[in-house]
N, C-alpha and C positions, 0 to 999 in steps of 0.2 A: 741707183745712187743719185743720178741726175734729178729724177723726179722728187726725191727726198730733199735735195738741196734747194730745188725750186720752191717746194712747200715751205721750207725753213725760211727762205728769203721773204716770201709773202707774209709768213707769220711774224717775222721781225718788223717788216714794214707796216703791218697793221697797227703796231704800237708806235711807230715813228714813220710817218708818211714820206718824209724826205730824209735820205741817209747817204753818207759819203761811201765811196768804194772802199776807202781805208777802214771805216767802221765795220762795214759788212765783212771784209776779209778777216778782221780780228774776231768778230763774233762767230764766224763760221770756221775759223782756224784753217783758212786756205789762202792761196795767193790772190793778189788783186787781179791777175790775169784770169784766174778761174772765175772770180766774181764777175768781171766784165763779160766773159763768155756766157755765163748763166743769165746775166741781165739782158744781154742781146737776145737770147732765146725767149725770155719772158716778155721782152718788148715786141717780138714777132707775134706772140700770143695775145698782145694787147693788155697785159697785166701791169706793166711799168713803162715809164718813159725815161730813157737814158739821157743824161746831160753830161757836160764835161766835169768829171770828178764825182758825180753823185747821181742818184736815181730818185724818181718820184713815183709813188704808187697811184695808179689810175683807179677808176671806179671799181670798188670791190664789195662783195657781200660783207655786211657787218658781222664782227665776231663779238657779240654782246653777252653779258651775264644773263642767266635765266631770269632773274628778278627784274631786269630791265626789259627783256624781250617779252615777258608775259603781259606787260602793260601796253604793248604796241599792237596796233591794228586789231583791237579786241573784237570789234563788230564783225569784221571779216572772218576772223578765226572762229568765232561763235557760230556764224552761219555755215561755214565749211564743216565744222564738227556736227552741227544739227543734221545736215544732209548725210554725212558719213554714218550716222547712227542707223540709217535704214539697212545697212549691210550687216549689222550685228544681230544675232539671234541666239536664244538660249542653247546651252550645251556646246557651243562652239569653242574651239581652241584658237586663240588670237594672239598675235605678236603685236605689241604696242611699243613703237620706237620712242626715244626721247624726243622732246620738241614741245613747244608751247601750244601749238594747234592741237596736237594729239592729247596734251594735258586737258584741253577743253573737252575733248571727247571722253576722256577718262572720267571727268567730273559729271558727265551726263549719264553714266551707266547706272541703271536701277540697282538698288541694294539687293533686291530679291531675284535677280537674274543669275542663273547658274552658268558660269563661264570658267574657262582656264585661260589665264593670261600670262604670257612670257614677256617680260619687259626689263630693259636695262635701266629704266628711269627710276631713280630713287623717289622722285616726287610722285610718280604714278603709283608706286608701291605704297607710299605713305597714304595717299588718297584712298586707295582700295583696302587699306588695312582693317577698316571696320565693315567691309562688305563680306560677310561670312560665307556667302554663297559663291564667292569668286576665289578660285585657287590661283595663287600668285607664285610664279617661278622667276627668280632673279638670277641671271647668269653670274658666274664668278669672273673677276678681273680687277682692273685698276679703276679708281674713280677719276672721272673727268669733272673737274671742279666747276668750271663755268656753266655747264649745262646740267649739273647734278645727276650724272648718269654713270653707268659702269661700261668701261671699254672691255668687251669680251676678250679674255686672254687666250682662249682655246676655241676657235671657231668650229673645230670638228666636234666638240662636245655637244653642240646644239643639234647636230644631225640626227641624234637619237630621237628627236621629237618631230611631230608633224603639226602644222597649223592650217586652219581653214583660210585665214586672212592675215596678212601683215599690213598694219597701218604704218607708213613710213614718212619720215620728214627729210628735209634737206636744207642746206644753207643757201644754195642758189640752184637755179634750173635754167638750162639752155637747150635750144633745139638746133641740131638733132642730138646733142651730146647726152642729155639726160640730167640726172641729179648730181650735185657736187657738194663737197665739204672743204673746209680749210686745210685739213691735214690728213695724211694717209691713215693715221691711227683711228680716226672716226669712221672711215669707210668700211673697215673690217666688220664692225658690229652691225651696220646696216645691211651689208651683203649676207651676213650670217642669218639675220632675221628673215630676209627675203628668200633665202635658199630653201627654207622648210615650209613655205606657205604656198597653198594652191592659188591664191589670188593676192596680188600686190597692189595696194592702194596708196598713192602718194597724196598727202595733204599739204597744200602750200598756198599762202596768200600772195597777192599781186607783187609785194615788195621783193619776192625771191626770183622773179622772172628776169632773165637776161642780164644778171650781174655776174661779176667775175669771182670764181672760187676755183682753186686749182685742181683738186683731187676728185676724179669721177667715182662716185659711190655706186650708182645704178644707171645702166644704160636705158635709153628710152624704151628699147625693145624688152627690157626686163619687167616693165610695168604693165599692169592690166587696166588700171583706172587712175585718173588724176582728178582730184576735186579742188577747185580754186574759185576765186571770186571774180565778179564781173569787171574789176579794174585791171585784171591781167591783160597784157597786150594781145588784142584779138588776132593780129597777124600771126603771132607765134603760137597762140592757141590753135588756130586753124592749121598751121604747119604740123603741129604735133598730132592733131586729129587725122591729118592726111597720111600719117604713118600707121594708122589703124588703132591708135590708143583711144579708149573710151574716156571722154572728158565731160565733167559736169561743171558748168559755169553758174555760180551761186549768186543770188542777189541778197546782199547783207541787210537791205531795208526790211525784207519780210521772210528771210531764210528760205526762199523758194529757189528751185532750179530754173534759171533764166534760159539756159540753152544746154542741150544734151547732145554731144557729138558721139556717133557710133554707139547708140544706145543698145544695151544688152538687157536681157531679162535677169532680174536678181534671183 
């Protein structure tokens, strides 16, 4: 309950960076005392700053519409997706999460490659609709409008399937916490995709590192590989690598792997 209220407060404050205690209590349908207590807890976690009678949202991961985000950091996303392609081979079963970097990867898939793809992304499904050699499975659930994806309504349903790889996205990434999302509803789909995959690969550009987002979707230990670009903070990349995670640092200038931590055989 507390985590849900924390997430709701952050969600409200992403639309309105400065808000009064009274406004929050009315929007949350709870007492001002409850709001103050929750804001104090969020302040301890460095999400908000409490002032007399109001609160200010601190640096947070952006919650943007798909069509805005697809135009951001394009060179980095393209380079990350180019390197991620080396993990895809014919006849694999692959989970493709929603996310604009993963959409770049989707657009690189050859039309004549036989694959089975499980994806909640409506944009991915639309892109692959003319790839007749790719079998597409879209899980049932509610639509998440801003990122054009399906929120899986029954996570147990997906357990009947198995995947070789899950390509996963996140709203923000912190060490040692792992991958984070804005709301609890988004975490369920990502965990469901990861749960059936032998290998979990997180794709993220430098802008996702070390920004605040409230709900942990995947722990660092849940991941096998992280592919990011060379603008990612090296200190945090090194810390993540020290936890045993394989990390590929990509150079967007030529789509090459600039540094490879804990390299494993593909």
